[in-house]
FISE-272727 format. One record per residue: residue number from 1; x, y, z negated of N, C-alpha, C in turn. Coordinates in nm, 4 decimals. Each point is the difference from the previous one (the first is absolute). Last residue first. Layout:
# residues N
r seq: NUM&n.px: X&n.py: Y&n.pz: Z&ca.px: X&ca.py: Y&ca.pz: Z&c.px: X&c.py: Y&c.pz: Z
...
END
This chain:
# residues 80
r seq: 80&n.px: -1.0727&n.py: -0.4778&n.pz: 1.4959&ca.px: 0.1050&ca.py: -0.0368&ca.pz: 0.1034&c.px: -0.0159&c.py: 0.0791&c.pz: 0.1280
r seq: 79&n.px: -0.1432&n.py: 0.0355&n.pz: -0.5761&ca.px: -0.0532&ca.py: -0.0070&ca.pz: 0.1500&c.px: 0.1103&c.py: -0.0013&c.pz: 0.1197
r seq: 78&n.px: -0.0053&n.py: 0.0612&n.pz: -0.4945&ca.px: 0.0456&ca.py: -0.1237&ca.pz: 0.0534&c.px: -0.0451&c.py: -0.0267&c.pz: 0.1449
r seq: 77&n.px: -0.1399&n.py: 0.3416&n.pz: -0.3202&ca.px: 0.1401&ca.py: 0.0448&ca.pz: 0.0573&c.px: 0.0643&c.py: -0.1337&c.pz: 0.0869
r seq: 76&n.px: -0.4077&n.py: -0.0146&n.pz: -0.2731&ca.px: -0.0245&ca.py: 0.0939&ca.pz: 0.1188&c.px: 0.1201&c.py: 0.0252&c.pz: 0.0628
r seq: 75&n.px: -0.0085&n.py: -0.2220&n.pz: -0.3997&ca.px: -0.0315&ca.py: -0.0875&ca.pz: 0.1078&c.px: -0.0183&c.py: 0.0806&c.pz: 0.1461
r seq: 74&n.px: 0.3004&n.py: 0.1145&n.pz: -0.4575&ca.px: -0.1344&ca.py: 0.0377&ca.pz: 0.0573&c.px: -0.0295&c.py: -0.0770&c.pz: 0.1313
r seq: 73&n.px: 0.3779&n.py: -0.0790&n.pz: -0.4010&ca.px: -0.0298&ca.py: -0.0082&ca.pz: 0.1443&c.px: -0.1455&c.py: 0.0156&c.pz: 0.0487
r seq: 72&n.px: 0.0388&n.py: 0.0041&n.pz: -0.5190&ca.px: 0.1034&ca.py: -0.0625&ca.pz: 0.0942&c.px: -0.0544&c.py: 0.0147&c.pz: 0.1456
r seq: 71&n.px: -0.1171&n.py: 0.3430&n.pz: -0.4375&ca.px: -0.0691&ca.py: -0.1143&ca.pz: 0.0787&c.px: 0.1140&c.py: -0.0436&c.pz: 0.1081
r seq: 70&n.px: 0.0806&n.py: 0.3066&n.pz: -0.4563&ca.px: -0.0040&ca.py: 0.0003&ca.pz: 0.1509&c.px: -0.0455&c.py: -0.1505&c.pz: 0.0453
r seq: 69&n.px: 0.1567&n.py: 0.1371&n.pz: -0.4212&ca.px: -0.1472&ca.py: 0.0164&ca.pz: -0.0033&c.px: -0.0484&c.py: -0.0121&c.pz: 0.1408
r seq: 68&n.px: 0.4733&n.py: -0.0155&n.pz: -0.1522&ca.px: -0.0889&ca.py: -0.1233&ca.pz: -0.0739&c.px: -0.1259&c.py: 0.0025&c.pz: 0.0686
r seq: 67&n.px: 0.2953&n.py: 0.3689&n.pz: 0.1202&ca.px: -0.0081&ca.py: -0.1165&ca.pz: 0.0786&c.px: -0.0511&c.py: -0.1470&c.pz: -0.0514
r seq: 66&n.px: -0.0408&n.py: 0.5497&n.pz: -0.0613&ca.px: -0.0054&ca.py: -0.1093&ca.pz: -0.0923&c.px: -0.0168&c.py: -0.1363&c.pz: 0.1003
r seq: 65&n.px: 0.0918&n.py: 0.4598&n.pz: 0.1576&ca.px: 0.0245&ca.py: 0.0184&ca.pz: -0.1381&c.px: -0.0286&c.py: -0.1291&c.pz: -0.0902
r seq: 64&n.px: 0.1181&n.py: 0.2107&n.pz: 0.5059&ca.px: -0.0525&ca.py: -0.0944&ca.pz: -0.0508&c.px: 0.0317&c.py: -0.0045&c.pz: -0.1303
r seq: 63&n.px: 0.1962&n.py: 0.3125&n.pz: 0.2885&ca.px: -0.1203&ca.py: 0.0396&ca.pz: -0.0296&c.px: -0.1007&c.py: -0.1333&c.pz: -0.0637
r seq: 62&n.px: 0.4685&n.py: 0.0178&n.pz: 0.1234&ca.px: -0.0692&ca.py: 0.0071&ca.pz: 0.1181&c.px: -0.1619&c.py: 0.0216&c.pz: -0.0194
r seq: 61&n.px: 0.3382&n.py: -0.0324&n.pz: -0.3566&ca.px: 0.0618&ca.py: 0.0932&ca.pz: 0.1008&c.px: -0.0991&c.py: 0.0355&c.pz: 0.1252
r seq: 60&n.px: -0.0917&n.py: -0.3668&n.pz: -0.3207&ca.px: -0.0588&ca.py: 0.1478&ca.pz: -0.0565&c.px: 0.0519&c.py: 0.0849&c.pz: 0.1213
r seq: 59&n.px: 0.1374&n.py: -0.4186&n.pz: 0.1004&ca.px: -0.1203&ca.py: 0.0267&ca.pz: 0.0303&c.px: -0.0695&c.py: 0.1189&c.pz: -0.0599
r seq: 58&n.px: 0.4454&n.py: -0.1123&n.pz: -0.1117&ca.px: -0.0109&ca.py: 0.0183&ca.pz: 0.1330&c.px: -0.1125&c.py: 0.0392&c.pz: 0.0548
r seq: 57&n.px: 0.0584&n.py: -0.1488&n.pz: -0.4260&ca.px: 0.0271&ca.py: 0.1098&ca.pz: 0.0101&c.px: 0.0006&c.py: 0.0620&c.pz: 0.1426
r seq: 56&n.px: -0.1320&n.py: -0.4567&n.pz: -0.0918&ca.px: -0.0966&ca.py: 0.1054&ca.pz: -0.0782&c.px: 0.0637&c.py: 0.1315&c.pz: 0.0268
r seq: 55&n.px: 0.2737&n.py: -0.3460&n.pz: 0.1359&ca.px: -0.1005&ca.py: 0.0216&ca.pz: 0.0670&c.px: -0.1292&c.py: 0.0933&c.pz: -0.0204
r seq: 54&n.px: 0.3844&n.py: -0.1088&n.pz: -0.2719&ca.px: 0.0223&ca.py: 0.1038&ca.pz: 0.0795&c.px: -0.0831&c.py: 0.0066&c.pz: 0.1160
r seq: 53&n.px: -0.0834&n.py: -0.2925&n.pz: -0.3559&ca.px: -0.0201&ca.py: 0.1193&ca.pz: -0.0473&c.px: 0.0613&c.py: 0.1179&c.pz: 0.1126
r seq: 52&n.px: 0.0094&n.py: -0.4677&n.pz: 0.1029&ca.px: -0.1555&ca.py: 0.0453&ca.pz: -0.0133&c.px: 0.0162&c.py: 0.1597&c.pz: -0.0442
r seq: 51&n.px: 0.4113&n.py: -0.2456&n.pz: 0.0121&ca.px: -0.0490&ca.py: 0.0305&ca.pz: 0.1147&c.px: -0.1419&c.py: 0.0708&c.pz: 0.0022
r seq: 50&n.px: 0.1865&n.py: -0.1798&n.pz: -0.3925&ca.px: 0.0803&ca.py: 0.1410&ca.pz: 0.0101&c.px: -0.0602&c.py: 0.0463&c.pz: 0.1651
r seq: 49&n.px: -0.1937&n.py: -0.4244&n.pz: -0.1478&ca.px: -0.0461&ca.py: 0.1128&ca.pz: -0.0716&c.px: 0.0763&c.py: 0.1235&c.pz: 0.0431
r seq: 48&n.px: -0.1191&n.py: -0.4113&n.pz: 0.2924&ca.px: 0.1504&ca.py: 0.0292&ca.pz: -0.0898&c.px: -0.0469&c.py: 0.1240&c.pz: -0.0704
r seq: 47&n.px: -0.2638&n.py: -0.2780&n.pz: 0.3376&ca.px: -0.0177&ca.py: -0.0504&ca.pz: -0.1334&c.px: 0.1292&c.py: 0.0387&c.pz: -0.0586
r seq: 46&n.px: -0.3207&n.py: 0.1183&n.pz: 0.4568&ca.px: 0.1451&ca.py: 0.0045&ca.pz: -0.0460&c.px: -0.0287&c.py: -0.0435&c.pz: -0.1545
r seq: 45&n.px: -0.3903&n.py: 0.0658&n.pz: 0.2815&ca.px: 0.0787&ca.py: -0.1081&ca.pz: 0.0454&c.px: 0.1251&c.py: -0.0252&c.pz: -0.0846
r seq: 44&n.px: -0.2952&n.py: 0.3619&n.pz: -0.0623&ca.px: -0.0727&ca.py: -0.1197&ca.pz: -0.0067&c.px: 0.0809&c.py: -0.1065&c.pz: 0.0191
r seq: 43&n.px: 0.1818&n.py: 0.4311&n.pz: 0.1060&ca.px: -0.0385&ca.py: -0.0007&ca.pz: -0.1437&c.px: -0.0499&c.py: -0.1515&c.pz: -0.0364
r seq: 42&n.px: 0.0356&n.py: 0.1254&n.pz: 0.4579&ca.px: 0.1317&ca.py: -0.0577&ca.pz: -0.0759&c.px: -0.0132&c.py: -0.0209&c.pz: -0.1385
r seq: 41&n.px: -0.3678&n.py: 0.1219&n.pz: 0.2293&ca.px: 0.0178&ca.py: -0.1229&ca.pz: 0.0429&c.px: 0.1387&c.py: -0.0429&c.pz: -0.0674
r seq: 40&n.px: -0.1535&n.py: 0.4562&n.pz: -0.0367&ca.px: -0.0948&ca.py: -0.1112&ca.pz: -0.0732&c.px: 0.0826&c.py: -0.1189&c.pz: 0.0208
r seq: 39&n.px: 0.1940&n.py: 0.3173&n.pz: 0.2600&ca.px: 0.0552&ca.py: -0.0043&ca.pz: -0.1370&c.px: -0.1069&c.py: -0.0951&c.pz: -0.0743
r seq: 38&n.px: -0.1081&n.py: 0.0524&n.pz: 0.4382&ca.px: 0.1393&ca.py: -0.0710&ca.pz: -0.0233&c.px: 0.0308&c.py: -0.0016&c.pz: -0.1255
r seq: 37&n.px: -0.3853&n.py: 0.2130&n.pz: 0.1049&ca.px: -0.0091&ca.py: -0.1228&ca.pz: 0.0086&c.px: 0.0998&c.py: -0.0859&c.pz: -0.0098
r seq: 36&n.px: 0.0339&n.py: 0.4900&n.pz: -0.0081&ca.px: -0.0706&ca.py: -0.0699&ca.pz: -0.1234&c.px: -0.0099&c.py: -0.1544&c.pz: 0.0083
r seq: 35&n.px: 0.1985&n.py: 0.2360&n.pz: 0.3670&ca.px: 0.0639&ca.py: 0.0106&ca.pz: -0.1232&c.px: -0.0529&c.py: -0.0736&c.pz: -0.1230
r seq: 34&n.px: -0.2378&n.py: 0.0687&n.pz: 0.3844&ca.px: 0.0787&ca.py: -0.1338&ca.pz: 0.0289&c.px: 0.0903&c.py: 0.0146&c.pz: -0.1196
r seq: 33&n.px: -0.2918&n.py: 0.3640&n.pz: 0.0396&ca.px: -0.0726&ca.py: -0.1301&ca.pz: -0.0434&c.px: 0.0860&c.py: -0.0961&c.pz: -0.0163
r seq: 32&n.px: 0.1816&n.py: 0.3938&n.pz: 0.1386&ca.px: -0.0193&ca.py: 0.0034&ca.pz: -0.1399&c.px: -0.0820&c.py: -0.1322&c.pz: -0.0399
r seq: 31&n.px: 0.3005&n.py: -0.0324&n.pz: 0.4225&ca.px: -0.0908&ca.py: 0.0784&ca.pz: -0.0251&c.px: -0.0449&c.py: -0.0058&c.pz: -0.1492
r seq: 30&n.px: 0.5104&n.py: -0.0973&n.pz: 0.2310&ca.px: -0.1665&ca.py: -0.0827&ca.pz: -0.0306&c.px: -0.0682&c.py: 0.1231&c.pz: -0.0379
r seq: 29&n.px: 0.4866&n.py: -0.0003&n.pz: 0.1258&ca.px: -0.0698&ca.py: -0.0764&ca.pz: 0.0847&c.px: -0.1542&c.py: -0.0419&c.pz: -0.0289
r seq: 28&n.px: 0.3336&n.py: 0.2947&n.pz: -0.2283&ca.px: 0.0273&ca.py: 0.0347&ca.pz: 0.1236&c.px: -0.1034&c.py: -0.0984&c.pz: 0.0649
r seq: 27&n.px: 0.0290&n.py: -0.0252&n.pz: -0.4626&ca.px: -0.0201&ca.py: 0.1458&ca.pz: 0.0262&c.px: -0.0190&c.py: 0.0161&c.pz: 0.1454
r seq: 26&n.px: 0.0845&n.py: -0.4321&n.pz: -0.1704&ca.px: -0.1478&ca.py: 0.0562&ca.pz: -0.0213&c.px: -0.0241&c.py: 0.1288&c.pz: 0.0437
r seq: 25&n.px: 0.4529&n.py: -0.1731&n.pz: 0.0144&ca.px: -0.1090&ca.py: -0.0866&ca.pz: 0.0917&c.px: -0.1236&c.py: 0.0691&c.pz: -0.0077
r seq: 24&n.px: 0.3075&n.py: 0.1527&n.pz: -0.3124&ca.px: 0.0286&ca.py: 0.0487&ca.pz: 0.1274&c.px: -0.0807&c.py: -0.0505&c.pz: 0.1043
r seq: 23&n.px: -0.0236&n.py: -0.1979&n.pz: -0.4255&ca.px: -0.0578&ca.py: 0.1517&ca.pz: 0.0016&c.px: 0.0180&c.py: 0.0686&c.pz: 0.1393
r seq: 22&n.px: 0.2074&n.py: -0.4238&n.pz: -0.0897&ca.px: -0.1422&ca.py: -0.0089&ca.pz: 0.0228&c.px: -0.0748&c.py: 0.1533&c.pz: -0.0138
r seq: 21&n.px: 0.4584&n.py: -0.0382&n.pz: -0.0537&ca.px: -0.0277&ca.py: -0.0286&ca.pz: 0.1367&c.px: -0.1454&c.py: -0.0199&c.pz: 0.0240
r seq: 20&n.px: 0.1420&n.py: 0.0800&n.pz: -0.4580&ca.px: 0.0158&ca.py: 0.1277&ca.pz: 0.1033&c.px: 0.0006&c.py: -0.0336&c.pz: 0.1521
r seq: 19&n.px: -0.0346&n.py: -0.3650&n.pz: -0.3295&ca.px: -0.1336&ca.py: 0.1170&ca.pz: -0.0010&c.px: 0.0267&c.py: 0.0948&c.pz: 0.0690
r seq: 18&n.px: 0.2576&n.py: -0.4307&n.pz: 0.1832&ca.px: -0.0342&ca.py: 0.0670&ca.pz: -0.1231&c.px: -0.1067&c.py: 0.1135&c.pz: -0.0080
r seq: 17&n.px: 0.0708&n.py: -0.4672&n.pz: 0.3277&ca.px: 0.0060&ca.py: 0.1409&ca.pz: -0.0321&c.px: -0.0168&c.py: 0.0263&c.pz: -0.1350
r seq: 16&n.px: -0.0340&n.py: -0.4460&n.pz: 0.1984&ca.px: 0.1040&ca.py: 0.0569&ca.pz: 0.0767&c.px: 0.0367&c.py: 0.1532&c.pz: -0.0407
r seq: 15&n.px: -0.3422&n.py: -0.3488&n.pz: -0.1520&ca.px: 0.1087&ca.py: -0.0744&ca.pz: 0.0521&c.px: 0.1295&c.py: 0.0879&c.pz: 0.0232
r seq: 14&n.px: -0.4464&n.py: 0.1663&n.pz: -0.0900&ca.px: 0.0252&ca.py: -0.0865&ca.pz: -0.1186&c.px: 0.1481&c.py: -0.0466&c.pz: 0.0145
r seq: 13&n.px: -0.2089&n.py: 0.2107&n.pz: 0.3622&ca.px: 0.0387&ca.py: 0.1082&ca.pz: -0.0930&c.px: 0.0560&c.py: -0.0854&c.pz: -0.1259
r seq: 12&n.px: -0.2000&n.py: -0.2296&n.pz: 0.3562&ca.px: 0.1251&ca.py: 0.0478&ca.pz: 0.0286&c.px: 0.0579&c.py: 0.0734&c.pz: -0.1009
r seq: 11&n.px: -0.4139&n.py: -0.1450&n.pz: -0.0881&ca.px: 0.0871&ca.py: -0.1052&ca.pz: -0.0185&c.px: 0.1191&c.py: 0.0457&c.pz: 0.0673
r seq: 10&n.px: -0.3560&n.py: 0.2800&n.pz: 0.0421&ca.px: 0.0637&ca.py: 0.0156&ca.pz: -0.1281&c.px: 0.0994&c.py: -0.1132&c.pz: -0.0305
r seq: 9&n.px: -0.1718&n.py: 0.0402&n.pz: 0.4427&ca.px: 0.0798&ca.py: 0.1171&ca.pz: -0.0321&c.px: 0.0251&c.py: -0.0182&c.pz: -0.1762
r seq: 8&n.px: -0.2589&n.py: -0.3136&n.pz: 0.1860&ca.px: 0.1228&ca.py: -0.0080&ca.pz: 0.0466&c.px: 0.0882&c.py: 0.1043&c.pz: -0.0436
r seq: 7&n.px: -0.4499&n.py: 0.0042&n.pz: -0.1062&ca.px: 0.0578&ca.py: -0.1136&ca.pz: -0.0753&c.px: 0.1281&c.py: -0.0251&c.pz: 0.0434
r seq: 6&n.px: -0.2626&n.py: 0.3039&n.pz: 0.2273&ca.px: 0.0220&ca.py: 0.0524&ca.pz: -0.1230&c.px: 0.1026&c.py: -0.1016&c.pz: -0.0882
r seq: 5&n.px: -0.1752&n.py: -0.1180&n.pz: 0.4259&ca.px: 0.0982&ca.py: 0.0791&ca.pz: 0.0088&c.px: 0.0302&c.py: 0.0979&c.pz: -0.1427
r seq: 4&n.px: -0.3406&n.py: -0.3380&n.pz: 0.0439&ca.px: 0.1197&ca.py: -0.0504&ca.pz: 0.0197&c.px: 0.1329&c.py: 0.0667&c.pz: 0.0087
r seq: 3&n.px: -0.4490&n.py: 0.1929&n.pz: -0.0489&ca.px: 0.0208&ca.py: -0.0611&ca.pz: -0.1354&c.px: 0.1586&c.py: -0.0820&c.pz: 0.0225
r seq: 2&n.px: -0.0978&n.py: 0.3831&n.pz: 0.3484&ca.px: -0.0590&ca.py: -0.1233&ca.pz: -0.0464&c.px: 0.0588&c.py: -0.0410&c.pz: -0.1172
r seq: 1&n.px: -0.0627&n.py: 0.5174&n.pz: 0.2145&ca.px: 0.0828&ca.py: -0.0940&ca.pz: -0.0387&c.px: -0.0693&c.py: -0.1087&c.pz: -0.0412
END
C-alpha cells in the first residue's frame, strides 16, 4: 500500500463514513499492518477530539494500543 493510497482511503473515511463503516472496511479488506498504518494516519490527520477517541477505541480492538506513540506511515509500505 502506497502513501498516496493510505491518504486517499483516510480522506474517503473522513468525508463519507462513520466509525462502524470504517471498522467493517478494516476488518474485511486490510491486513494488520495496513490497519495500523491507516489508523495512525487518520489519528494524525484528523483534528476532531470525539472522532480521535473513537479511533483510539477502534485501534485498541485491533490490538493497536497507543496511536499517539505509533509512527506515521512506515516508508517500507510505500513501495509501488
